[in-house]
N, C-alpha and C positions, 0 to 999 in steps of 0.2 A: 452206540459209537458216542465218545464223550467229544466235550468241544475241541480237545488238542486234537484228538484223531481228525475231526473236519478240516481244523485249521491246517493240517499237516498235508489231506484231500486237497483243499483248495490250492495250496502252494504250488503243486503238480500241472496245474490248471493255469498256462499263461495267458493271460487278458492282453487282446492285441493291442490296444493303446496303450497300457503299462509296459508291452516290450518296447514300443517306440520311445516312451520316456526314460526307460531305465529302471534298473533294478530298484532306485530308490522310491519308486511310487509304488510297489508292490509289497512294502513292507508298512510298519507304523514309525515312519521317520517324521521327522517334524515338517520336513517339505510335502511328503503326501498327506500329514492332517489337514497343512493348510488348504494343499490344492482341493482336497473333498470338500472341506468346508466352504471354499469360494464357490466351487462349482454346482456345490447344494445349494447356495444361494442364488445363483445366477440361473440356474433352470428354474427352480421354484418361483423366482422375481418375475419370469417370462409368463409362469402358466399363472400366477396371482393377478399380473397386469392383465391377462385376457378374459380371467374372470372379473376383475376389478370393470374393465371395459364396459362390462355388460351389464352393470350394479349389481352383481351377486354379491350376497352377505358376505359368504368369505371373500377376502380381496388379497391384495400385495402381502399384507404383513402375516396375514394369516397362513398362507400356503409356505413363505420364509421360514416361519417359526416351526411350523409341522415339518418340512424337509429338514431344516437343521437339527431340530431335537433326534430327529431318526437317525441321521448322520451322525450324531454326536453317541447315541447312546450303543450305537454298532461299532462303533470305536472303543469306547470302554468295555465293551463284552469283551471285544478281541484283546483287549490290553489284560483284562481280569481271565481270559481263557489262556494266555501266555504264560501268566504267572501261578496260576492255579492249576493243578494236576486235573480237578474233576470240575472245574470251570463250565459253566453253562450259558446260553443266550437269553438270561433271565429278563434283563431290561429293555432287549428289544423286542421280546414278546409281551412284555408291558407295554411297549410304546404303541405296538399296531393294535392292541385292546385297548389302549387310551384312545388313540386318533378314531378306532370303530365310533366309541360311545360317542365323543365329540362331532364326530360324520352325522351319528343317527339324530343328534340334538340339533343338528344345524336343518332337517328338513321339518317342514310344517303343510298343514292345511290351509288354505287361504279362505276367505270369506264364499269365495266361488267354489269351493269343494275341490279345487285344484292342489296339488302334491305340489309342494315349491321347495327347492334348494337340493333335490335330488341327485342331479348331475356334479352340482359343486359337493355334495357331500362323498360322492364316488371318488371324485377328482381329488379331495383331501388325502383321503383312505390310499389312491394310488400314488400319489406324491409321497407319501410316507413310506411305502414301500421302495419308491426310486430312491429315496434318500437313504435308507438302509442298503440297496444294491451300491449305492457310490460308496458308502461307508467303508464296505467291505474292498472295496477295489476293483470293483467290476465294472471299469470305466465304458467298455465295449456296450455293454449290456442296459447302462444306464443312459447312456447317450442315444441308444435306439428306443431305448423306453421313453425317455423325454420327448423326442420327435413323434412317438407314436401317441403320445399323450395330449401333446399339442395338437396334433393335427385331428385327433378325436373332438376336441374342445372347438376347436377354430374350425374346421373345415367341414367336418361331418354335420352339423348342424341344417347346412343348405342342402345336402342329399336328403337326411330325415325329412326337411319339411317337404320336399317333393316327393317322396313315397309316401308319407300321412296325406298329402292334399291328394293323392290319386286313390286313397282308402276309400272302399265300401263303407265303411265304418268311421263314426266322428260324434265327438259329443258337444254341446253348444251349452251356454249359459244363458239362459233366458229369461227377460224381465219383463211380465206383461203389467198393462195398467191397471188392470181387473181380473180375478180369477175366473170370471164369466166367460173371457175371450178364450180360455184353454180348449175347450171343444171345437172355437173357431180354427184355434191354431193347428190342431190334432187333423181336422177335415182337410184343411191347406196342405199338410205335409202330404197327405196321402193323395191328394190331385195332382201335386208335383212330380210322384212317382218315390217318394221315399215311405218310409215305414219308421215306426216308434219301437225300439227294443225296452226301453225303460226312461220312466220319469219320476224323477226324487223330488221333491218340496224341500227348497234351501230355509231351514229355519233362521239363519242368519240377518235375514232381511225382515223379520216378525216387526210389525209396527212402522213398517217403511212406509205402507199404502200401497205397496207393489206386490205382484205375486211372481216369485222367484224360484226358477227349476233349474235342473240339470238335467239335459234329455240327450239319452243315446240314441242316435238317428242311422239308419242303415238305407243306402241306396239301392232302391229294387229295381229301378227304370234302367233299361239297357242304354237307353238315350243317353240319360245324364251319366253313367257309368263311362261313357265314351268321351264327352264332350264337356262336362261340368265339373269343375274343381269347388271343394268346398265353400271357398270365399265368394266363388259366384253363386253359391245355392244359398249362403248367408245373407248375401247383398239384395237378392231378390226378395229374402225372407224380411228382412228390414224395412223394405216398402210398405208393410204393412202397417195400418195406422195405429191397431191396438198394442204394438210391440215397443217398449220403451227404450229396450236395448237388447240386443244379441252380438256373441260374440263365441267361436270355437274354443273349446278349453283344450289346453295343454298339458297332457299327461307325460 
């Protein structure tokens, strides 16, 4: 099926919001193009503001540009498909690949062996797809997807934190004043009803005078599983004199 056949098939599917707006909103009219660009910038600015408010690297302008670019390329692809018999959506495919590459490059490992930017990276890619949907004139699908994306980024972290805090497995970033205290730490962990699954020395802190580790811990005590959250366990460990710093790692 070539691009023209796809376009003809799409024309038989009436978007509910487009039906309310009128026939002008479904075709490539000046009004529909302006509407799609305006909505693209409005939706992406809300998502970008949410990311910026949490101090993520990709913020307001990045999300607007990604969404705007994807909306524009799908509009151009439709224009080309209309005038070229064997036109195809090459620009749209290139936009998806390009944003995917940008998204991957926005992720990095911190000095504490934590993956940073993963949610923002996927959010950028999703924003690109939402922009493509809007550029095609799928107003209803775009609006629903926008709400789903905003809800996932804004409201789900609370649920995610709740579930993580009650998991029997978690990882900590541990800074000991000296490596000689590692055995004491392991013994204390076992006495508390915990078990260590993995210990990894963090080379990023070499020469700092501290012994820094990434440690995977499992809760083996039934009592701890019922009543103790990760933060309460970590707070108890902070009281040990030989621990310089400890925190739960977020993946």
